[in-house]
N, C-alpha and C positions, 0 to 999 in steps of 0.2 A: 731149221729143225733137223735133227738127226734122222738118218735113213730108216733105222729101226722103228723110231717113233712114228714117222710118217706112214710106214707100212701098217703099223698097229691101228692108227686112226682110220686108215683106208678100209681095213678089214671090219672095223666097227661100223662104218658107213654102208658098205656094200649090202650086208644082209638086211639092214633097215630099209634101204631103198627098194630091194627086191620084194620084201614082205609088205611094205606099206604102199608102194606105188603101183606094182603090177597086180591088177585085180582081175581074176577070171570072169569073163562075161560071155553070154551066148554068142556064138559066132567067132570067138577068139579072145585074146587078152587085150584089155583096154588100159591105157595109161591113165591112172587117176592121180590128181594133184593132191599132195598132202597139204593140210591147212597151214599156210605160212602167213605171217602178217604181224601186227602189233602184239607184243607179249602182254601188255596191260592196256587194252582198249579203254578209252575214256579217262585215263590217268591225267592227261593234260588238263582236263576240265576240273580235276580234283586236287591237282598238285599244290595249289595255293593253300589248301587246308592241312598240309603235312605238318605234324607237330612232334613226331617221334621217329627215330631211326635206330634200329639195333643191328649190329653186325656180330655174328658169332663165328669163331674159328677155333682151331685146336688150342689156341692160347687163351680162350675165354670169350666173354661178351663185352662189347662196348655199346653204351647207350647214350644217344644224343637226344636232347629235348629242346623244343622251341617255345618261347613265350612271346606274347605281343600280338598285335593285329595281323591278320593275314593280308597278303598283297592282293592285287586285282586278280580275278579269275584267269587262270592260264599262265600267270607269272610264277617263276620259281621263288619259293620262300627262303631267302638266303640270310636274312637278318634274325638275330635273337636266338641262335642255336648255342647250346652249352653242353658241356660234358657232365653228365650225371655222376659218372664215376670219379670225377675230380672236383666235386663240390660246386659244380656249375661254372667251371672255367670256360670262357668264350671259345667257340669253335672257329677255325680258320675257314672263311667262306670260299677261299680259292680251292680248298680241298673238297668242299661239299658240292660246289656248283656242278662239276662234271658228272658226279654221281647222280644227282637229281635229274640233270638234263638227259643222261643216258637212259635212266629208267623210263622217262617219258617217251623217248624216241626208240626204245629197244624193239627190234623186230626179229622174228625168226627167219633164218636164211635157209637152213638145211636140217632135216631130221637126222638124228644120230641113234644110238642104241637105246633099246628099252630094257636091256638086261642088266639088273643091278650089279652082277658080278663083274661087269665091264666098266662100271662107273668110275672106278679109281684111275683108269687110263685117261680119263678126261678131267681128273681132279674133281669129281662130282660125288664122292662118297659122303659119309656122314660128317658134317662140318665140325662137330664137337669131338670126334675121335682123335686120339693121340696120333700125331704125324700126318693128319689129314690136311690137304691143301685147299679143300673146299671151304667156302664161306657162305653162310646164310644171311640174307639181308631182308629185313622187314621194315616197311615204311607205313606209319599209321597216322591217324588224325587225333585231335585232342579228345575225341569221344571214345577212343579205344578201338575204332574200326580199322582194319587193315586196308591200306590202299594198294600195296604191292608186296608180294612175298616171293623170294627167289633164292635158289642155290646156285652160286657162281663157281665155275671151275677155271681151267687154264685158259690163257689167251691164245688165240689163233692169229699169228702175225701175217700181214700182207694178204688179208682176205680179199680186198678189192683195192687195187692201187696202193695208196699209203694208209688205208684204213684197216684196222685190225678187228677181229671178232672175238667172241668169248663162247665157251661151252657152258650151257646152263640147263637147269631143269626146275620145274616147280615142285614144291614139297608135296609128297603123296601122289605124284604123277610119275609113271614109269618112263615116259618118253623124254629123251634128252635132245637138245638142239644146239646147233651152231647159230649164234645170234650176233647182231651188230646194232649199235656201236659198242666197242669194248670200253670198259672202265675199270679203274683200280679201286679196291677197297683197302684202306690202311690196315695193317696187321696188328698194330699196337695202339694203345690209347693216346699216347703223346703225338702220334702222327696226324692227329686231327686238329692240332693247335699250332699256332705260330710260336715257335720256341724262343724267338728273339726277346731278350730282356733289355739290355742297353748296348750301345755301340758308341763309345767315346774315342775320338781320335787321340791316340797316345801322344802324338807330337804337339797337341794343343793343351795338354794338362800342365798347369803351372804349379799345382800343389796337391800333395797327397799326404794325409795323416792317418797312420794305422795305430790303433790303440787296443790293448787288452783292458777288460773292465775289472780285473783283479786289483785289489788295494795295493797301492805303491807302484803299479806298473807305469813306466814312462813311455809316453807316445813317441812314435817314430815318424818323423816328418821329412818328406822330400820336397824340394822346391827349386824354382829357377826364375830368373827375371825375364828371359826372352825364350821364345819357342825354339830358337836355334841352340840354346844352351843345353847342357846335360842336366838331368834331374838329379841334383845332389842331395846328400843327407845333411840336415841341419843339426847343429850342436853336437858334433862328433867329440867324443872324449879325447883328451890329449894322448898322443902316441897310438891312437886306434888306427889300424891298417885295414883298409877295405880290400876285398878279394876281387873287386871289379872297379874300373874307372867310370862306370856308368851304372851305379847301383839301382837307380830308380827306373830303369828301362823296363825290367820285368814287371814291376809293380804297376806302371802305367799301362802296360799291355794287357793287364788282367781285366781292364774295362772295355777292351776292344772285342767286338763280336762275342759278347757274353750271352750264352744261351742257357736255357733251363734244362735240367734232366728230370725234374719232377716238380709238382706244384700241389699245394694244399691251401685252403683258406687260412689266412693269418691268424684267425681266432683260435685255431687248433693249437697254436704255440703258446704254452703257458710258462715256459722257462724264460729267465732273464737273458739278455744278450751277454755273450762271452767276449765279444770283440766288436769294434766298429772301424769303418773306413770312411774318410771324408775326402772328397775330390773337388777341386776347383779348376776350371779351364780359363784360358785367356779370353774366351768368347762370352763368359758370364754364366756358364752352367755350374750349378752346385749340386753334387750328388752325395747322399749319405747312405751307407750300407750298414745294416746291423746283422751280426752273425749270432745265431741261436743254436745251441746244442740241445737236442731233445730226442729221446729214445734211440741213442746211439748214432744219430745223424746230425749233420750241420745244415741248417736252413738259413736263408738270407732274406731280408726285407729291405725295400728301397724307399727313399724319399728324395724328391728332386725339386729344385726351383731354379729359376733363371731370370735374366734381365736382357733387354735388347733382343738380339737375334737368337739368344739362347732360350727365350721364353717358350717358343713353340716346341723344341725338343724336350724341354722340361715338362711341359704339359702332357706330351705324348707318353713319356715315361710314367708320369703319375697316373694317367688314365689306364695304362697297361698293367701297372704293378700294384696300385693301391688296393689294399684288402687281401693281398696274396703273399704267401711265403714260398720260396723256391729252393730246390736243390740245384747246385751248379757243379761243374766238374771238380773233382777232388784237387786237381792241380791248381785251379783258381782259388779254392778255399785256402790251400796251403800258402799261396802268394799273399792273400789278404791277411794272413796271420803271421806275416814276416816280422821278425824282431831283430834288433840291432846285432845280436850275436850271430844271426844267420848270414850277416853281411861281412863278418870278420874273416880276414885272411888267416890261413893256418900258420902256426908259428914256424919260423925258419928252423931247419934242422941244426942241431948243435954242431959246432966245429969238430971235425975229426970223426963224425959219425957217418 
């Protein structure tokens, strides 16, 4: 922490401690303990009923909802959460777990300022204001009752050993606090989900066919007999010169570590596919990708099947992507739309030029 920031936070703390802890009493000044302890007493007994979580920051509000039976009392409800803002796309439980756990365990450690004009120094201003770093989090049950409401500010590093704390306050309460344990609230919608789509080892791809759906368009196929071979172009025209001796490498790499940049229910896509990609691996995985242009953006849909050892990864892809359409990085879209002319070497300069 920078020296000026540390001094500012110290100045916020000193008047609070002086005003809230030193209480005049007959016969002298008595040290009175400010109430510290659980931020949400009894939440552990209710946490299994959590069914809605909203997080509001300067960038907007993210809403998560949970369906299904509640777990046993006291257990964290980690299954069945979806993103309301993305048509019910599944939430990544590894992101949600530390948040729910921290809300249950959250305890006040030290009182801070009660003066609203000092809130911004702790990132505890109004969460919806432009440029505000504060975030409001509300946890509710299926009946609409609030289980926990909190405004979360900046993190305090190294509060106790390796543990961090956070600055926080409850809505409509002037008192701010340093509390622990610290937890992170994702700042954008997609940070709540697992962005992984497919991950196919490029070295194990034996065939890729890229095709436009326009009438008369000729498919572009890359293939090889062994994994050690280069992925070459099939049926090259006579005298056609490639600009690379391994033209299929970039195409195969397009299916490695492929992550989404946006997601919508596939039912929202009404346009017909403009292109397709068909992939086969030596291990038996078959992957088909459809590219759809709608409202000025390209979306992709997936279908997978497999045999032998490839059955499990194929089922995982199907479970993850069935019923959904995705945006992927523009560079990947461009690769999946590769045509033969994109692979052609430029003409040699004329003699004497």
